[in-house]
C-alpha positions as CSV (number, residue, x, y, z in Angstrom):
1,M,-98.5,-36.4,-44.4
2,E,-100.5,-37.2,-47.1
3,S,-100.6,-40.7,-49.2
4,D,-98.9,-39.3,-52.1
5,E,-95.9,-37.7,-50.2
6,I,-95.4,-41.1,-48.4
7,I,-95.8,-43.0,-52.4
8,L,-92.8,-40.1,-53.3
9,S,-90.4,-41.2,-50.9
10,L,-90.6,-45.0,-51.0
11,T,-91.0,-45.0,-54.3
12,A,-87.5,-42.9,-54.4
13,L,-85.9,-45.3,-51.7
14,A,-87.4,-48.6,-54.3
15,Q,-84.5,-48.1,-56.1
16,S,-80.7,-49.8,-55.3
17,T,-78.6,-46.7,-55.8
18,R,-80.8,-44.3,-54.3
19,L,-81.3,-46.7,-51.4
20,D,-77.6,-46.6,-50.9
21,V,-77.3,-43.4,-51.1
22,F,-79.5,-42.5,-48.5
23,R,-78.0,-45.0,-46.1
24,L,-74.7,-44.0,-47.3
25,L,-76.0,-40.1,-45.5
26,V,-77.8,-41.7,-42.6
27,K,-73.9,-42.7,-41.6
28,H,-72.6,-39.9,-42.2
29,E,-75.3,-37.4,-40.0
30,P,-75.2,-35.1,-39.0
31,E,-72.3,-33.8,-41.1
32,G,-73.5,-35.1,-45.0
33,L,-71.5,-35.8,-47.9
34,A,-70.9,-33.6,-50.8
35,A,-72.2,-34.7,-54.0
36,G,-68.7,-36.0,-55.5
37,D,-67.9,-37.7,-52.5
38,I,-71.2,-39.7,-52.8
39,A,-70.8,-40.7,-56.5
40,T,-67.3,-41.9,-55.4
41,A,-67.8,-43.9,-52.3
42,L,-70.9,-45.4,-54.5
43,A,-68.9,-46.0,-57.6
44,V,-71.4,-43.8,-60.1
45,P,-70.7,-41.4,-62.5
46,Q,-71.2,-37.9,-61.0
47,N,-74.0,-37.2,-63.7
48,T,-76.0,-40.1,-62.8
49,M,-75.4,-39.4,-59.0
50,S,-77.0,-35.5,-59.9
51,S,-80.2,-37.3,-61.2
52,H,-80.6,-39.9,-58.2
53,L,-80.0,-36.8,-55.8
54,A,-82.5,-34.6,-57.5
55,I,-85.0,-37.8,-57.0
56,L,-84.6,-38.1,-53.4
57,S,-84.8,-34.2,-52.8
58,R,-88.1,-34.2,-54.8
59,A,-89.4,-36.9,-52.3
60,G,-87.9,-35.0,-49.5
61,L,-85.7,-37.4,-48.2
62,V,-82.0,-35.4,-48.5
63,I,-81.2,-31.6,-48.2
64,G,-78.8,-30.5,-50.0
65,E,-76.8,-26.8,-49.3
66,R,-74.5,-25.2,-51.0
67,H,-70.6,-25.0,-49.6
68,G,-68.7,-22.8,-52.2
69,R,-68.4,-25.1,-55.4
70,S,-69.8,-27.9,-53.9
71,I,-73.2,-29.5,-52.2
72,V,-73.3,-31.4,-49.4
73,Y,-76.0,-33.6,-48.9
74,R,-77.8,-34.8,-45.3
75,A,-80.4,-37.5,-45.1
76,A,-84.0,-35.9,-44.1
77,L,-84.0,-37.7,-40.7
78,S,-87.2,-35.9,-39.7
79,H,-89.0,-36.6,-43.1
80,L,-88.2,-40.4,-42.6
81,G,-89.8,-40.3,-39.1
82,D,-92.8,-39.1,-40.8
83,V,-92.6,-41.8,-43.3
84,V,-92.2,-44.7,-40.8
85,N,-95.0,-42.8,-38.5
86,F,-97.5,-43.1,-41.2
87,L,-97.0,-46.5,-42.1
88,I,-97.3,-47.1,-38.3
89,A,-99.8,-44.9,-37.3
90,D,-102.6,-47.4,-37.1
91,C,-100.7,-50.5,-36.1
92,C,-102.1,-53.3,-34.6
93,G,-105.8,-52.0,-33.8
94,G,-104.3,-50.4,-30.2
95,R,-103.2,-53.4,-29.0
96,M,-99.9,-52.5,-27.2
97,D,-98.3,-56.2,-26.9
98,I,-98.0,-56.3,-30.8
99,R,-97.0,-52.7,-31.0
100,A,-94.3,-52.5,-28.4
101,P,-91.9,-55.2,-30.3
102,L,-92.2,-53.1,-33.2
103,V,-91.4,-49.3,-31.6
104,E,-88.8,-51.0,-29.6
105,S,-87.0,-52.2,-32.5
106,L,-86.9,-48.6,-33.8
107,R,-85.8,-47.2,-30.8
108,S,-82.9,-49.4,-30.5
109,C,-81.1,-49.0,-34.0
110,C,-81.0,-45.2,-32.6
111,E,-79.5,-45.9,-29.0
112,P,-75.8,-44.7,-29.0
113,A,-73.2,-47.8,-27.9
114,V,-73.0,-47.8,-24.6
115,K,-69.1,-47.1,-24.0
116,K,-67.3,-49.1,-21.7
117,R,-64.8,-47.9,-19.0
118,S,-61.5,-49.1,-19.5
119,R,-59.9,-51.0,-16.0
120,A,-56.9,-48.6,-16.0
121,G,-59.3,-45.3,-15.7
122,V,-61.5,-46.9,-12.9
């Protein structure tokens, strides 16, 4: 990725409503949410939400897909991964003792919750 792309992505997220939109869409992966549902969930007027979604789309952070009369938006997680990788690519001068905790913290946020077996099912 180029620096300009990273700056565009970070700029898009540097506004509270857009950050809230992105975080909401991440929670609703992989199904996504219709634009109207996003606006309702965040109590933002639909015309204002359209502007925020357009900015996030131009930055590559969300993807919209038409479903009938509505557009369903999803978080572009691969793009977010590219942004994060760009930011930490030169991390720590190659010292794994410094980099490993950072990488582990990123990994642990995405691990599925371990399901506990019930005693009755054992």
